[in-house]
C-alpha positions as CSV (number, residue, x, y, z in Angstrom):
1,M,-33.6,3.0,1.6
2,A,-31.1,1.4,-0.8
3,D,-27.5,2.7,-0.8
4,S,-26.9,4.0,-4.3
5,R,-23.1,3.3,-4.0
6,T,-23.4,-0.4,-3.4
7,Y,-24.5,-3.3,-5.7
8,A,-25.0,-7.0,-4.8
9,F,-23.3,-9.7,-6.8
10,E,-24.3,-13.4,-6.5
11,G,-25.6,-12.8,-3.0
12,N,-22.8,-10.7,-1.7
13,R,-23.4,-7.1,-0.8
14,P,-20.7,-4.5,0.2
15,T,-20.3,-3.5,3.9
16,I,-19.1,-0.2,5.1
17,D,-18.0,0.5,8.7
18,D,-19.9,3.4,10.3
19,T,-16.7,5.4,10.7
20,A,-15.5,5.0,7.1
21,R,-16.1,7.7,4.5
22,V,-17.3,6.5,1.0
23,S,-18.1,9.1,-1.6
24,R,-21.5,9.1,-3.1
25,A,-19.7,9.0,-6.4
26,A,-17.9,5.7,-5.7
27,T,-19.1,2.2,-6.8
28,L,-18.9,-0.9,-4.6
29,V,-19.9,-4.2,-6.1
30,G,-20.2,-7.6,-4.5
31,D,-17.9,-8.9,-1.7
32,V,-16.4,-5.6,-0.6
33,E,-15.6,-4.5,3.0
34,V,-14.5,-1.0,3.9
35,R,-13.1,-0.9,7.4
36,A,-13.0,1.8,10.1
37,D,-11.7,5.3,9.3
38,A,-11.0,4.4,5.7
39,S,-11.9,6.7,2.8
40,V,-13.0,5.9,-0.7
41,W,-13.0,9.0,-2.9
42,P,-15.1,10.0,-6.0
43,G,-14.9,7.8,-9.0
44,V,-13.4,4.8,-7.2
45,V,-14.6,1.3,-8.2
46,L,-14.2,-1.5,-5.7
47,R,-15.3,-4.7,-7.5
48,G,-15.5,-7.9,-5.5
49,D,-16.9,-10.4,-8.0
50,I,-14.2,-13.0,-8.7
51,G,-12.6,-12.4,-5.3
52,P,-13.2,-10.1,-2.3
53,V,-12.1,-6.6,-1.9
54,R,-10.9,-5.5,1.6
55,V,-10.1,-1.9,2.4
56,G,-8.3,-1.9,5.7
57,R,-8.5,0.5,8.7
58,E,-7.3,4.0,7.9
59,T,-6.7,3.0,4.3
60,H,-7.4,5.6,1.7
61,V,-8.2,5.0,-2.0
62,G,-7.8,8.1,-4.1
63,D,-10.1,9.5,-6.8
64,N,-10.8,7.3,-9.8
65,A,-8.8,4.2,-8.6
66,T,-10.0,0.8,-9.6
67,I,-9.6,-2.0,-7.1
68,H,-10.6,-5.5,-8.3
69,A,-10.5,-8.6,-6.1
70,S,-7.7,-7.2,-4.0
71,Q,-6.7,-6.9,-0.3
72,L,-5.5,-3.6,1.1
73,A,-4.2,-3.9,4.7
74,D,-4.4,-1.2,7.3
75,E,-2.9,2.3,6.7
76,V,-2.4,1.8,3.0
77,M,-2.5,4.8,0.6
78,V,-3.7,4.2,-3.0
79,G,-3.2,7.2,-5.3
80,H,-5.6,8.7,-7.8
81,G,-6.2,6.7,-10.9
82,A,-4.3,3.6,-9.7
83,V,-5.5,0.2,-10.9
84,L,-5.0,-2.9,-8.8
85,N,-6.1,-6.4,-10.0
86,E,-6.0,-9.4,-7.7
87,T,-3.3,-7.7,-5.6
88,V,-2.3,-7.8,-1.9
89,V,-1.0,-4.6,-0.4
90,E,0.5,-5.0,3.1
91,E,0.5,-2.4,5.9
92,R,1.7,1.2,5.4
93,A,2.4,0.8,1.7
94,L,1.9,3.6,-0.7
95,V,0.8,3.0,-4.4
96,G,1.3,6.2,-6.4
97,F,-0.9,8.0,-8.9
98,N,-1.8,6.1,-12.0
99,A,0.2,3.0,-11.1
100,T,-1.0,-0.3,-12.6
101,I,-0.6,-3.4,-10.4
102,N,-1.3,-6.5,-12.3
103,T,-2.6,-10.0,-11.3
104,D,-1.1,-12.0,-8.4
105,V,1.2,-9.2,-7.0
106,T,2.1,-8.7,-3.4
107,I,3.4,-5.3,-2.3
108,G,5.3,-5.7,1.0
109,S,4.7,-3.5,4.1
110,G,6.2,-0.1,4.1
111,S,6.9,-0.1,0.3
112,I,6.4,2.8,-2.1
113,V,5.3,2.2,-5.7
114,A,6.0,5.3,-7.7
115,A,3.4,7.2,-9.8
116,G,3.0,5.6,-13.2
117,T,4.7,2.4,-12.4
118,V,3.5,-0.8,-14.1
119,V,4.0,-4.0,-12.0
120,P,3.7,-7.2,-14.2
121,D,1.9,-10.3,-13.1
122,G,3.3,-12.3,-10.3
123,Y,5.7,-9.9,-8.7
124,E,6.5,-10.3,-5.0
125,I,7.7,-7.0,-3.8
126,P,9.6,-7.3,-0.5
127,P,8.8,-5.1,2.5
128,E,10.4,-1.6,2.5
129,S,11.0,-1.5,-1.2
130,F,10.9,1.4,-3.7
131,V,9.3,0.3,-7.0
132,R,9.4,2.4,-10.2
133,G,9.3,2.1,-14.0
134,V,7.7,0.4,-16.9
135,P,8.1,-2.5,-16.2
136,A,8.7,-2.1,-12.5
137,R,12.2,-2.3,-11.0
138,V,12.5,-3.0,-7.3
139,T,15.1,-1.4,-5.1
140,P,15.4,-1.7,-1.3
141,L,14.4,1.7,0.3
142,S,17.6,1.7,2.2
143,E,19.5,2.0,-1.1
144,T,17.5,4.9,-2.5
145,G,18.0,7.8,-0.1
146,I,14.2,8.1,0.2
147,D,13.1,8.7,3.7
148,A,10.0,6.4,3.9
149,R,9.0,7.9,7.3
150,E,8.9,11.4,5.8
151,T,7.0,10.2,2.7
152,F,4.4,8.4,4.9
153,E,4.1,11.5,7.1
154,E,3.4,13.6,4.0
155,Y,0.7,11.3,2.8
156,S,-0.2,9.9,6.2
157,S,-3.4,8.1,6.9
158,G,-4.2,10.4,9.8
159,E,-4.1,13.5,7.6
160,Y,-6.4,11.8,5.0
161,T,-8.8,10.7,7.7
162,D,-9.0,14.3,8.8
163,L,-9.4,15.6,5.2
164,A,-12.2,13.1,4.5
165,G,-14.0,14.2,7.7
166,R,-13.9,17.8,6.5
167,H,-15.7,16.9,3.2
168,E,-19.2,16.8,4.6
169,E,-21.1,16.9,1.3
170,L,-18.8,14.5,-0.6
171,F,-19.4,11.5,1.7
172,E,-22.6,10.0,3.0
């Protein structure tokens, strides 16, 4: 039986690890890989046509996010409604609700991109940075007073993995 969430594109078909949770209301197109213990929530679009989409282990993509030709490392959190286009997000980074990350951006490991932020093309965000504003301004986390460890615990991958597991009817 065909998977109603996945669509082939030019010979590439999405792959989903057996332990990942992908909502029946998500759309995966082309060269997409969702790794172990990841979750992809309702309304998400993962489109791997001009480049691959990789969703790392214990990475969680919130409702209505659009990820196009982007690489999400392990333990990344992408908030509801975020848009990432040809972006690399390194380990344990958090992208807030409705953030827009434009083409050829790298978000360094342990960084936090605030809700509603717009990151222009070509930004290289160093590890452990706080990014906010329209257009984005980058500040080292150490200069902000933000406790990154506390923030990641609040939105931790483990908690989201557990939450996804409790939504039996939402995921296939």
